BALOBA-1460 file (C-alpha; in Angstrom, 3 decimals):
// residues 49
<rec num="1" residu="m" x="13.055" y="-0.162" z="-6.712"/>
<rec num="2" residu="t" x="9.627" y="-1.690" z="-6.563"/>
<rec num="3" residu="n" x="6.684" y="-1.219" z="-8.916"/>
<rec num="4" residu="n" x="4.058" y="-1.810" z="-6.210"/>
<rec num="5" residu="k" x="2.896" y="1.797" z="-5.793"/>
<rec num="6" residu="i" x="0.178" y="2.477" z="-3.244"/>
<rec num="7" residu="s" x="-1.398" y="5.692" z="-2.008"/>
<rec num="8" residu="v" x="-0.728" y="7.261" z="1.372"/>
<rec num="9" residu="a" x="-4.230" y="6.255" z="2.517"/>
<rec num="10" residu="e" x="-3.655" y="2.624" z="1.518"/>
<rec num="11" residu="a" x="-0.280" y="2.586" z="3.281"/>
<rec num="12" residu="l" x="-1.747" y="3.986" z="6.496"/>
<rec num="13" residu="k" x="-4.512" y="1.357" z="6.444"/>
<rec num="14" residu="k" x="-1.909" y="-1.393" z="6.098"/>
<rec num="15" residu="i" x="0.158" y="-0.027" z="9.001"/>
<rec num="16" residu="e" x="-2.883" y="0.354" z="11.249"/>
<rec num="17" residu="s" x="-3.854" y="-3.263" z="10.574"/>
<rec num="18" residu="g" x="-0.336" y="-4.442" z="11.449"/>
<rec num="19" residu="q" x="0.848" y="-5.178" z="7.911"/>
<rec num="20" residu="s" x="4.330" y="-4.356" z="6.655"/>
<rec num="21" residu="l" x="4.951" y="-1.911" z="3.826"/>
<rec num="22" residu="e" x="8.024" y="-3.811" z="2.684"/>
<rec num="23" residu="g" x="7.939" y="-4.173" z="-1.082"/>
<rec num="24" residu="f" x="5.617" y="-1.190" z="-1.596"/>
<rec num="25" residu="s" x="6.382" y="2.279" z="-2.881"/>
<rec num="26" residu="i" x="4.251" y="5.062" z="-1.394"/>
<rec num="27" residu="d" x="3.183" y="7.749" z="-3.845"/>
<rec num="28" residu="f" x="3.250" y="11.224" z="-2.268"/>
<rec num="29" residu="d" x="2.662" y="13.177" z="-5.489"/>
<rec num="30" residu="h" x="0.658" y="16.359" z="-4.844"/>
<rec num="31" residu="i" x="-0.467" y="15.259" z="-1.386"/>
<rec num="32" residu="k" x="-0.114" y="17.214" z="1.837"/>
<rec num="33" residu="v" x="0.900" y="14.691" z="4.494"/>
<rec num="34" residu="e" x="1.075" y="15.286" z="8.232"/>
<rec num="35" residu="a" x="4.418" y="14.660" z="9.940"/>
<rec num="36" residu="l" x="2.902" y="11.941" z="12.136"/>
<rec num="37" residu="h" x="1.796" y="10.015" z="9.049"/>
<rec num="38" residu="v" x="5.268" y="10.303" z="7.521"/>
<rec num="39" residu="m" x="6.798" y="8.826" z="10.687"/>
<rec num="40" residu="k" x="4.318" y="5.929" z="10.638"/>
<rec num="41" residu="l" x="5.007" y="5.274" z="6.962"/>
<rec num="42" residu="s" x="8.779" y="5.347" z="7.354"/>
<rec num="43" residu="k" x="8.582" y="2.846" z="10.229"/>
<rec num="44" residu="g" x="6.350" y="0.580" z="8.111"/>
<rec num="45" residu="g" x="9.157" y="-0.284" z="5.709"/>
<rec num="46" residu="g" x="7.863" y="1.271" z="2.509"/>
<rec num="47" residu="t" x="9.721" y="3.397" z="0.003"/>
<rec num="48" residu="c" x="8.447" y="6.969" z="-0.187"/>
<rec num="49" residu="t" x="8.364" y="8.530" z="-3.655"/>
């Protein structure tokens, strides 16, 4: 497991700019996330926590 935690907003910015989320852990604590965002994040290669 990685220690590189980033927020959902940071992860979405990386995906939209074409960057990979490999090596990052996305912190979903207490955040309401739309299904479309979850699909984008899962395709980006990050680990969702």
